[in-house]
C-alpha positions as CSV (number, residue, x, y, z in Angstrom):
1,X,-96.3,8.6,-16.4
2,X,-98.4,11.7,-15.6
3,X,-97.6,13.2,-12.2
4,X,-100.1,15.0,-10.0
5,X,-98.5,18.5,-10.2
6,X,-98.4,18.4,-13.9
7,X,-102.0,17.2,-14.0
8,X,-103.1,20.1,-11.8
9,X,-101.3,22.5,-14.1
10,X,-103.1,21.0,-17.1
11,X,-106.5,21.3,-15.4
12,X,-105.7,25.0,-14.6
13,X,-104.7,25.6,-18.2
14,X,-107.7,23.8,-19.8
15,X,-110.3,25.3,-17.5
16,X,-109.2,28.8,-18.6
17,X,-111.0,28.0,-21.9
18,X,-114.0,25.9,-20.9
19,X,-116.6,25.8,-18.1
20,X,-117.0,22.0,-18.4
21,X,-115.7,19.8,-15.6
22,X,-112.4,18.2,-16.7
23,X,-110.8,15.3,-14.8
24,X,-107.4,13.6,-15.3
25,X,-107.0,10.1,-14.1
26,X,-103.8,8.2,-13.5
27,X,-102.9,4.7,-14.7
28,X,-104.9,3.1,-11.9
29,X,-108.1,5.0,-12.8
30,X,-107.9,7.4,-9.8
31,X,-108.8,11.0,-10.4
32,X,-105.5,13.0,-9.7
33,X,-106.7,16.4,-10.9
34,X,-110.2,17.9,-11.5
35,X,-112.0,21.1,-11.8
36,X,-114.2,19.7,-9.1
37,X,-111.8,19.2,-6.1
38,X,-114.2,16.8,-4.3
39,X,-113.6,14.2,-7.1
40,X,-109.8,14.1,-6.6
41,X,-108.7,10.8,-5.1
42,X,-111.8,8.9,-6.2
43,X,-111.9,5.9,-8.4
44,X,-113.1,6.3,-12.0
45,X,-114.3,3.0,-13.4
46,X,-114.5,4.2,-17.1
47,X,-110.9,5.4,-17.0
48,X,-109.7,2.1,-15.5
49,X,-111.5,0.2,-18.2
50,X,-110.1,2.5,-21.0
51,X,-106.6,2.0,-19.7
52,X,-106.9,-1.8,-19.3
53,X,-109.1,-2.5,-22.3
54,X,-109.1,-2.0,-26.0
55,X,-111.4,1.1,-26.2
56,X,-109.5,4.4,-26.4
57,X,-112.8,6.4,-25.9
58,X,-115.6,5.5,-23.5
59,X,-118.7,7.5,-23.7
60,X,-120.9,7.5,-20.6
61,X,-124.6,8.3,-21.3
62,X,-125.9,8.1,-17.7
63,X,-124.6,9.1,-14.3
64,X,-125.1,5.6,-13.0
65,X,-123.5,3.6,-15.8
66,X,-120.2,3.1,-14.0
67,X,-119.3,3.5,-10.3
68,X,-117.8,6.9,-9.6
69,X,-118.4,8.2,-13.1
70,X,-120.7,11.0,-14.3
71,X,-121.9,11.2,-17.9
72,X,-119.4,12.5,-20.4
73,X,-116.5,11.4,-22.5
74,X,-113.3,9.7,-21.3
75,X,-110.3,9.3,-23.6
76,X,-106.9,7.7,-23.1
77,X,-103.9,10.0,-23.3
78,X,-101.6,8.3,-25.7
79,X,-98.0,9.5,-25.6
80,X,-95.7,7.8,-28.1
81,X,-97.8,4.7,-28.1
82,X,-98.1,4.4,-24.3
83,X,-101.2,4.9,-22.3
84,X,-100.4,7.8,-19.9
85,X,-103.7,8.2,-18.2
86,X,-107.2,9.4,-19.1
87,X,-108.9,12.7,-19.6
88,X,-112.6,13.0,-19.0
89,X,-115.0,15.8,-19.7
90,X,-118.3,15.8,-17.9
91,X,-121.5,16.7,-19.7
92,X,-123.9,15.6,-22.5
93,X,-121.7,13.5,-24.8
94,X,-123.2,14.9,-28.0
95,X,-122.6,18.5,-26.8
96,X,-119.1,18.1,-25.3
97,X,-117.4,15.8,-28.0
98,X,-115.6,18.7,-29.7
99,X,-114.4,20.1,-26.4
100,X,-113.3,16.7,-25.2
101,X,-111.3,16.0,-28.3
102,X,-109.6,19.4,-28.1
103,X,-108.9,19.0,-24.4
104,X,-107.3,15.5,-25.1
105,X,-105.1,17.0,-27.9
106,X,-104.1,19.9,-25.6
107,X,-103.2,17.6,-22.7
108,X,-101.2,15.2,-24.9
109,X,-99.4,18.2,-26.5
110,X,-98.5,19.6,-23.1
111,X,-97.3,16.2,-21.8
112,X,-95.1,15.7,-24.9
113,X,-93.7,19.2,-24.6
114,X,-92.9,18.7,-20.9
115,X,-91.3,15.3,-21.7
116,X,-89.1,16.9,-24.4
117,X,-88.1,19.7,-22.1
118,X,-87.0,17.1,-19.4
119,X,-85.1,15.1,-22.0
120,X,-83.3,18.2,-23.2
121,X,-82.4,19.2,-19.6
122,X,-81.0,15.7,-19.0
123,X,-79.1,15.7,-22.3
124,X,-77.7,19.2,-21.4
125,X,-76.5,18.1,-18.0
126,X,-74.8,15.0,-19.4
127,X,-73.1,17.2,-22.0
128,X,-72.0,19.6,-19.3
129,X,-70.7,16.6,-17.2
130,X,-68.8,15.3,-20.3
131,X,-67.1,18.6,-21.0
132,X,-66.3,19.1,-17.3
133,X,-64.7,15.6,-17.1
134,X,-62.6,16.4,-20.2
135,X,-61.5,19.8,-19.1
136,X,-61.4,19.8,-15.3
137,X,-61.0,16.3,-13.9
138,X,-57.4,15.3,-13.3
139,X,-58.0,11.5,-13.7
140,X,-61.3,11.0,-15.5
141,X,-62.6,7.5,-15.9
142,X,-62.2,6.6,-19.6
143,X,-65.1,4.1,-19.6
144,X,-67.5,6.7,-18.2
145,X,-66.2,9.3,-20.7
146,X,-66.8,6.9,-23.6
147,X,-70.3,6.2,-22.2
148,X,-71.2,9.9,-22.0
149,X,-69.7,10.5,-25.5
150,X,-71.8,7.6,-26.9
151,X,-75.0,9.1,-25.3
152,X,-74.2,12.4,-26.9
153,X,-73.6,10.7,-30.3
154,X,-69.9,11.7,-30.4
155,X,-67.9,9.3,-32.5
156,X,-64.5,8.1,-31.3
157,X,-63.1,7.7,-34.8
158,X,-63.0,11.4,-35.5
159,X,-59.9,13.3,-34.3
160,X,-60.7,16.4,-32.4
161,X,-58.2,19.0,-31.2
162,X,-59.4,21.5,-28.6
163,X,-58.4,25.1,-29.0
164,X,-58.8,27.5,-26.2
165,X,-58.9,31.2,-27.0
166,X,-58.5,34.0,-24.4
167,X,-58.8,37.7,-24.9
168,X,-55.9,39.8,-23.7
169,X,-58.2,42.5,-22.6
170,X,-61.5,40.9,-21.6
171,X,-63.3,44.2,-21.3
172,X,-62.9,45.0,-25.0
173,X,-66.0,43.5,-26.7
174,X,-64.9,44.2,-30.2
175,X,-61.8,42.1,-29.8
């Protein structure tokens, strides 16, 4: 799910490259970030319909076609097959289509990158916990160690022998 702070960062980033109004809506169709701060917190009917219907793109030709929606293009952000919100670009649909498609791609790419970064951090902290339990805990829980090992894809059927090396003179880098 797309959180508000990330959506705001995405809007800041996208608006560096375009003067069009860009909105990001959450899974409930509420605008959570916008170049136009007055629109934040308002309901966006086209986004709601895109998230709950079969259309991935909703083009709005007139400002009164949907409640709370200005004319433009609204597209579902699809992250690994899951609808993660909607990005909308306000303006003449014929004029803004390329900008809207690039904006959608940029936002999806940034969301995927952030998700991968978070997964990497979680994996790293589990790996650190695993190593800490093996090297520092006096009575580690074998069940928990096996669980952490399985999450790190460490096989139990491979014999491993730890070797600890220590320099006699830690200040000598060549050693």
